[in-house]
C-alpha positions in Angstrom: 27.5 -10.6 -8.0 29.6 -9.6 -4.9 26.9 -10.2 -2.2 25.9 -12.9 -3.5 29.4 -14.7 -3.9 29.8 -13.8 -0.3 26.6 -15.6 1.0 27.6 -18.8 -0.7 31.5 -18.4 0.3 30.1 -17.7 4.0 28.9 -21.2 4.2 32.4 -22.9 3.3 34.6 -23.0 7.3 37.7 -22.8 5.3 40.6 -20.3 6.3 40.5 -19.0 2.5 36.8 -18.3 2.7 37.3 -16.6 5.5 40.0 -13.9 4.7 37.6 -13.6 1.3 35.0 -12.3 3.8 37.2 -10.1 5.9 39.6 -9.1 3.0 42.4 -10.0 4.8 42.6 -8.3 7.6 45.4 -9.6 9.5 46.9 -7.2 11.7 45.0 -4.6 14.0 44.1 -1.5 12.1 45.9 1.7 13.4 42.7 3.2 14.8 41.8 0.2 16.8 38.7 -0.3 14.8 37.3 -3.5 12.9 34.5 -2.9 10.9 32.7 -6.0 9.5 29.4 -5.0 9.0 27.6 -6.5 6.2 29.9 -9.4 5.2 27.6 -12.1 5.6 29.6 -13.6 8.4 28.4 -16.6 10.1 30.9 -16.8 12.7 33.5 -14.0 14.0 36.8 -14.9 12.5 39.2 -16.1 15.6 42.3 -13.8 14.8 40.2 -11.1 15.5 40.2 -12.1 19.1 44.1 -11.6 19.0 43.7 -7.9 18.6 44.1 -7.4 22.3 44.4 -3.5 21.9 40.7 -3.4 19.8 38.6 -0.5 21.1 35.6 -0.6 18.6 34.4 -3.8 16.8 31.5 -3.6 14.5 29.9 -6.6 13.4 26.1 -5.5 12.4 24.3 -6.7 9.4 25.8 -10.0 9.4 24.1 -13.8 10.1 26.0 -14.0 13.5 23.8 -16.2 16.3 27.2 -16.8 18.5 30.3 -15.5 19.2 33.6 -17.5 20.2 35.0 -17.4 23.9 37.7 -16.1 22.6 36.2 -12.6 22.4 37.0 -12.2 25.9 40.8 -11.0 25.3 38.9 -8.0 23.7 39.4 -6.0 27.3 40.0 -2.6 25.8 36.9 -2.8 24.2 34.8 0.2 24.4 32.0 -0.2 21.3 30.5 -3.6 20.2 27.8 -3.2 17.5 25.6 -6.9 17.5 22.9 -5.2 15.6 20.9 -6.8 12.5 22.2 -10.2 13.1 20.6 -13.7 14.1 20.9 -13.6 18.2 18.2 -15.4 20.0 20.1 -15.3 23.3 23.2 -12.6 24.4 26.3 -14.3 24.4 27.6 -14.5 27.8 31.0 -13.4 26.8 29.9 -10.4 25.8 29.3 -9.9 29.7 33.1 -10.2 30.3 34.1 -7.1 28.1 33.8 -4.7 31.1 35.2 -1.6 29.5 32.2 -1.6 27.2 30.8 1.9 26.8 28.1 1.1 23.9 26.3 -1.9 23.0 24.3 -2.6 19.9 21.9 -5.2 20.0 19.0 -3.9 18.0 17.1 -6.1 15.4 17.9 -9.5 16.5 15.6 -12.3 18.5 16.5 -11.3 21.9 13.2 -12.3 24.4 15.3 -11.7 27.5 18.7 -10.5 28.3 21.1 -12.3 31.1 21.6 -11.3 34.7 25.5 -11.6 33.8 24.9 -7.9 31.7 24.9 -6.5 35.4 28.8 -6.6 35.1 28.9 -3.8 32.4 29.0 -1.3 34.8 30.8 1.1 32.6 27.6 0.9 29.7 26.5 4.2 28.8 24.4 3.4 25.8 22.1 0.2 25.3 20.3 -0.2 22.3 17.9 -3.1 22.3 15.3 -1.9 20.0 13.3 -4.2 17.5 13.8 -7.6 19.8 11.2 -9.6 21.2 11.1 -8.3 24.8 7.7 -8.4 26.0 8.9 -7.0 29.5 12.3 -4.7 29.8 14.7 -6.9 31.5 15.5 -5.6 35.4 19.1 -6.4 35.0 19.0 -3.0 32.6 18.1 -1.3 35.9 21.5 -2.1 37.3 23.5 -0.2 34.5 24.4 2.5 36.9 26.1 4.8 34.4 23.4 4.2 31.9 22.6 7.4 29.9 20.5 6.6 26.7 18.2 3.6 26.6 16.9 2.5 23.1 13.9 -0.1 23.8 11.7 0.7 21.0 9.7 -1.4 18.7 9.4 -4.4 21.2 6.2 -5.7 22.6 6.6 -3.6 25.9 3.6 -3.2 28.1 4.9 -1.7 31.1 8.4 -0.5 32.9 9.8 -2.0 36.1 9.6 0.2 39.0 13.4 -0.2 39.8 14.4 2.0 36.5 14.2 5.1 38.7 17.6 3.8 40.1 19.3 5.1 36.9 20.0 8.2 37.8 22.3 9.0 35.0 19.7 8.2 32.3 19.0 11.3 30.3 17.1 9.7 27.0 14.6 6.8 26.8 13.5 5.3 23.6 10.1 3.6 24.0 8.4 4.0 20.5 6.3 1.2 19.0 5.5 -0.8 22.1 2.5 -1.9 23.8 2.2 1.0 26.4 -1.2 1.2 27.5 -0.5 4.3 29.9 2.4 6.6 30.5 5.1 4.4 32.7 4.5 5.6 36.2 8.2 5.2 36.8 9.0 8.0 34.4 7.4 10.6 36.6 9.8 9.8 39.3 12.9 10.4 37.1 13.4 14.3 37.3 16.7 14.0 35.6 15.3 12.9 32.4 15.7 15.0 29.5 14.3 13.1 26.4 11.1 10.7 26.5 9.8 8.8 23.5 6.8 6.8 23.5 5.4 7.4 19.9 3.5 4.8 18.5 1.9 3.2 21.6 -1.6 3.0 22.8 -1.3 5.7 25.4 -5.1 7.1 26.1 -4.2 9.9 28.8 -1.1 11.5 29.8 -0.3 12.9 33.3 1.6 16.4 33.7 5.2 16.4 33.3 5.5 19.8 34.2 7.2 18.6 37.3 10.2 17.2 35.6 13.2 19.9 35.6 15.5 18.5 33.6 13.1 17.5 30.5 13.8 18.9 27.2 12.0 17.0 24.3 8.7 14.7 24.9 7.6 12.8 21.5 4.3 11.2 22.0 2.8 11.3 18.5 0.5 8.5 17.2 -1.1 7.6 20.9 -5.2 7.5 20.7 -4.7 10.1 23.6 -7.3 13.0 24.2 -4.6 15.3 25.6 -1.0 16.5 25.1 1.5 16.1 28.3 1.4 19.2 30.0 5.5 20.4 30.3 7.4 23.3 31.7 8.0 26.3 29.4 10.6 25.7 27.0 10.2 21.9 26.9 9.5 20.7 23.1 6.8 18.7 22.4 6.1 16.5 19.2 2.7 15.2 19.0 -1.2 16.4 18.6 -1.8 19.7 19.8 1.9 20.3 20.8 2.2 23.7 19.4 -1.2 24.9 20.5 -3.0 24.4 23.7 -1.9 21.4 26.1 -5.5 20.2 25.8 -7.8 19.5 22.5 -10.4 22.7 21.9 -13.7 21.7 23.1 -17.0 23.2 21.5 -20.4 22.0 22.8 -18.8 19.0 24.5 -17.4 17.8 21.1 -13.7 17.5 21.3 -11.9 19.1 18.0 -8.6 17.7 16.8 -6.2 20.1 15.8 -4.1 19.1 12.8 -0.9 20.9 12.7 0.2 21.1 8.5 3.8 21.0 9.7 5.1 18.7 12.5 8.4 18.5 13.8 10.1 15.3 13.2 11.5 13.4 15.8 15.6 13.6 15.6 17.1 11.0 13.6 19.0 8.2 15.7 22.8 8.0 15.2 25.4 5.8 16.7 27.1 7.8 19.0 30.7 7.7 20.0 32.0 7.1 23.8 32.4 10.5 25.9 
């Protein structure tokens, strides 16, 4: 009954209804964190933008498709969660929040990202999974401090060569895309530690043994006929991962190795800024 009432109240543009949805949050919390996730919000209450010392703002799982220009007042914001909303375009006001370290944009309707995103030069973690991206926006390659990129469950077919500029990048998640070959640019990124290309259409994997920083590669659910070769100590998740790097052959026929127990991919968790 509570959620149904909130859904109805969300349509009523009155101060009383807004206070009901945000539970009378009139002063900035001591921990400088505001979590309005799952409140059926259709717009951000303006008084939240007056909390100028705010560090973390969670707006996940609402019905937002725009943000007020007053959000620019939150110049101390380090974490902004906009995932599970209805954004078709990233509001440009987000790109004015230059202290952002972590930005969650997953599970929206984004087909692109604005060039103004390059202004977020402190960004270390970007989540853009489960959107409508057919190519990785090149502006991502200008986020020089980026360490973690979640771009799974889109419609990516390739990655831009400019991605190699991101020398701080350690983890890239690309599961559930439309990659038909292993992205060549990743072969030129020796600093990568985790590569996830699970659930794509990759038929052949080149050797990854030359990547000295690699710790984990997830390549399961691809129509491949070989496992990627890796250096000693690197964990692989996929067919033949615990056996030989290549499928065993007998009389010219490929015999696929089926593992009774396969290691599962680590669960993604929302991190805190370093």
